[in-house]
C-alpha positions in Angstrom: -20.4 4.7 -31.5 -19.5 7.6 -29.2 -16.8 10.1 -30.3 -15.1 12.8 -28.4 -16.4 16.2 -29.4 -13.8 18.7 -30.8 -13.8 21.9 -29.0 -11.8 25.1 -28.4 -10.9 26.8 -25.1 -13.5 29.6 -25.5 -16.2 27.0 -26.3 -15.2 24.9 -23.4 -15.3 27.9 -21.0 -18.8 28.8 -22.1 -19.9 25.2 -21.6 -18.4 25.0 -18.1 -20.0 28.3 -17.0 -23.4 26.8 -17.9 -22.7 23.6 -16.1 -21.3 25.2 -12.9 -24.5 26.9 -11.9 -25.6 24.0 -9.6 -22.4 23.7 -7.6 -18.7 22.7 -8.0 -17.7 20.5 -10.9 -14.4 18.7 -11.5 -12.9 18.6 -14.9 -10.2 16.1 -16.0 -7.9 17.6 -18.6 -5.5 14.8 -19.7 -3.1 14.0 -22.5 0.5 12.8 -23.2 3.6 14.7 -22.0 4.2 17.8 -24.1 0.6 18.1 -25.3 0.0 21.4 -23.6 -2.1 20.4 -20.6 -0.7 22.9 -18.1 -0.9 25.8 -20.6 -4.5 24.9 -21.6 -5.6 24.5 -17.9 -4.2 27.9 -17.0 -5.7 29.5 -20.1 -9.1 27.9 -19.4 -9.0 29.1 -15.8 -8.2 32.6 -17.0 -11.2 32.6 -19.4 -13.5 31.5 -16.6 -12.1 34.1 -14.2 -12.2 36.8 -16.8 -14.8 38.9 -15.0 -12.5 39.1 -11.9 -14.2 36.5 -9.8 -12.2 33.3 -8.7 -14.7 30.9 -10.4 -12.0 28.4 -11.5 -8.8 26.9 -10.1 -6.3 24.4 -11.4 -5.1 21.2 -9.6 -2.0 19.7 -11.3 -1.7 15.9 -11.0 2.1 16.3 -10.8 1.9 17.4 -7.2 1.4 13.7 -6.4 4.8 12.6 -7.8 6.6 10.2 -5.5 9.7 11.7 -4.0 13.1 10.9 -5.6 14.2 9.2 -2.3 11.4 6.7 -2.8 12.0 6.3 -6.5 15.7 5.7 -5.9 14.8 3.0 -3.3 12.4 1.3 -5.7 14.8 1.6 -8.7 12.3 3.8 -10.6 14.2 7.1 -10.7 14.9 6.8 -14.4 11.2 6.3 -15.0 10.1 9.3 -13.0 6.8 10.5 -14.6 5.6 7.0 -15.5 2.2 5.9 -14.2 3.9 3.8 -11.4 5.7 6.8 -9.9 2.7 8.7 -8.5 0.6 8.5 -5.3 -2.6 7.7 -7.1 -4.5 6.8 -3.9 -3.5 10.2 -2.4 -4.7 12.0 -5.4 -8.0 10.1 -5.2 -8.5 11.1 -1.6 -7.9 14.7 -2.5 -10.3 14.6 -5.3 -13.0 13.2 -3.0 -12.3 15.9 -0.5 -12.4 18.7 -3.1 -15.6 17.3 -4.6 -17.3 17.3 -1.1 -16.2 21.0 -0.8 -17.0 21.1 2.9 -14.0 23.3 4.0 -13.4 27.0 3.5 -10.0 26.3 1.9 -8.1 23.1 0.9 -4.3 23.1 0.5 -3.0 21.0 -2.4 0.5 20.1 -3.4 2.2 21.5 -6.6 5.2 20.1 -8.3 8.2 22.5 -8.6 10.0 21.7 -11.9 13.0 23.8 -10.8 13.6 21.7 -7.7 12.1 18.5 -9.2 10.1 18.0 -6.0 6.4 18.3 -5.0 5.8 21.1 -2.5 3.0 20.3 0.0 0.4 22.9 0.6 1.6 25.1 -2.2 -1.8 26.2 -3.5 -5.1 26.9 -1.8 -8.5 25.9 -3.4 -11.3 28.1 -2.0 -14.7 26.8 -1.2 -16.1 29.4 -3.7 -14.4 27.8 -6.7 -17.0 26.4 -9.0 -14.9 24.8 -11.6 -11.8 22.8 -10.6 -9.6 21.9 -13.5 -7.5 18.8 -12.7 -4.7 18.4 -15.3 -2.3 15.5 -15.8 -1.1 12.7 -18.1 -2.9 9.8 -16.6 -6.3 11.0 -15.4 -8.2 9.1 -18.0 -6.2 5.8 -17.9 -8.6 2.9 -18.0 -6.4 0.6 -15.9 -6.1 0.3 -12.1 -5.4 2.2 -10.0 -5.9 5.2 -12.2 -9.3 4.1 -13.5 -10.7 4.6 -10.0 -10.4 8.4 -10.4 -13.1 8.4 -13.1 -15.8 8.6 -10.4 -14.7 12.1 -9.4 -15.0 13.8 -12.7 -18.0 15.5 -14.1 -16.5 16.2 -17.5 -13.3 15.0 -19.3 -11.1 16.6 -21.9 -8.3 15.1 -24.0 -5.5 17.3 -25.1 -3.9 16.1 -28.4 -0.9 16.8 -30.6 1.0 14.8 -33.2 3.9 12.6 -31.8 6.5 14.5 -33.8 5.3 17.8 -32.2 5.3 16.2 -28.8 8.9 15.0 -29.3 10.2 18.4 -30.2 8.4 20.1 -27.3 9.8 17.6 -24.9 13.4 18.1 -26.3 12.9 21.9 -26.0 11.6 21.5 -22.4 14.6 19.5 -21.2 17.1 21.7 -23.0 15.5 24.7 -21.3 15.9 23.0 -18.0 19.6 22.8 -18.5 19.8 19.0 -19.0 22.9 18.0 -21.0 22.3 17.4 -24.6 23.6 13.8 -24.3 20.9 13.0 -21.8 18.0 14.8 -23.4 17.4 12.3 -26.2 17.5 9.4 -23.8 15.0 11.0 -21.4 12.6 11.7 -24.3 13.0 8.4 -26.1 13.2 6.0 -23.1 10.7 7.7 -20.7 8.6 10.6 -22.0 7.5 9.2 -25.4 6.7 5.7 -23.9 4.6 7.4 -21.3 2.8 9.3 -24.0 2.1 6.2 -25.9 0.6 4.6 -22.8 -1.7 7.6 -22.5 -2.8 7.3 -26.1 -3.3 3.6 -26.0 -4.9 3.1 -22.6 -7.0 6.2 -21.9 -10.8 6.2 -21.8 -12.6 8.2 -24.4 -13.0 11.8 -23.3 -16.1 14.0 -23.6 -14.2 16.6 -25.5 -11.0 16.7 -27.5 -8.8 19.8 -27.6 -6.0 20.1 -30.2 -3.1 22.3 -29.2 -1.0 24.6 -31.3 2.8 24.8 -31.7 3.3 27.1 -28.8 1.9 24.8 -26.1 4.5 23.0 -24.0 3.2 21.2 -21.0 
């Protein structure tokens, strides 16, 4: 029976450098909310770019959040961040475009947590980038429409943390964002943790598993 291989960020960086010699590769870095995905993705990119060359770049899945105007119209605003609140097809088209790598630069959207909105064209991915780290909760979901994304990834990484640790990180995140204490527990218990359980229960087995420490937040 296949098992995900435990790894560390330095080990993963060495492995990716070896694999990226033949052209661009796309990495899916997935896990539940609060597992530390964004932190790990940025740290991994920094390790790969340590020599000064822009070898790696990060594409956050959160840039494909549906706008609040749409979520309000669909009655999904309270579930923002759930699998049904993303433009999965749009993300798939972007991954295909990035995989082909036929353009000098490709502009991608990035989610602005301060404004709670996705900013179009907020990051440029150069043609010279050899390792594209795609990070997000649902990249490994084995149910449609998310399962269609698997074809674009050369390697997959699962970021893990115990649920109690996830819960505390999520509480800390919302408190730091200025959310009223009376609302924080509801957001975590009724949205974030159920989303995390969906990730854990319905994600395909990754090639590697990366356990995060207490300091990771994303």
